[in-house]
C-alpha angles and dihedrals in degrees: 000000000000090000091052091049094049093046095047091043092053092047093049091047089053091046092052088052088058103267105146097187091053088050092052089048090048092053090045094053093040090050091054091050091046092050090055092045093052094043092058091051101038099048089138093048107041091156089066095056099083095043090050092050090052092047092049093047088052092049089049090051093048093048099037089114088063094064114103114204090221090069125069111269092215091059090050091050092045093054091052092045092048093052090049090049093051090048089052094050092044090053091045091050091051091051092046090052089055092050095052108122115231111236120224091212102054094168091057091050093053093040090062090052096048097083090047091050092049091048092049091048090049090050092048092050091049089052093046090052089063092061124088116254091254089064102028099050097052091049092047094048102040104028102032105027095034098234120155118251089253092052091048090050092053092046094048098035089234124126118257090249091053091049091053092046089047092053093047095047094041093051089047091054092047090051089052091049091050091053090045095244095121 
């Protein structure tokens, strides 16, 4: 990875100094890396990969003046690629929501999902039970019951800052548990 960073950094530095050949080489190597990055993340949508690579390369070209040589070029590229990926998934999600067929038998649709929802709730409650109160209570009150941070602070006797920190740290622990990293 250090070799990739140093190569791309050198090419970008030359490109910023006006070397067009280095810039073409930078875009070519970046395009190959972006293609691999998007292929891994868009397995279900392989037709979107090439469009996304081109959109990202265009965004890189249009924002090349924002790159600062003191920062890693791969981090800069990754940030642009991530934003383009999120935009793509958001647009795809919006299109998918429009294409959702309306069921005539709504009750039957929800009846099929009821056992899954109950099972998910049971799993969530079991995971929450493993957290200390300083994390569990803020999550339950704010995220599950819908209370404001101020209301949760009053109910738990914690400060608002402690409630916010408890939510953040508790959700982080739950995420680690869900991934099996706990």
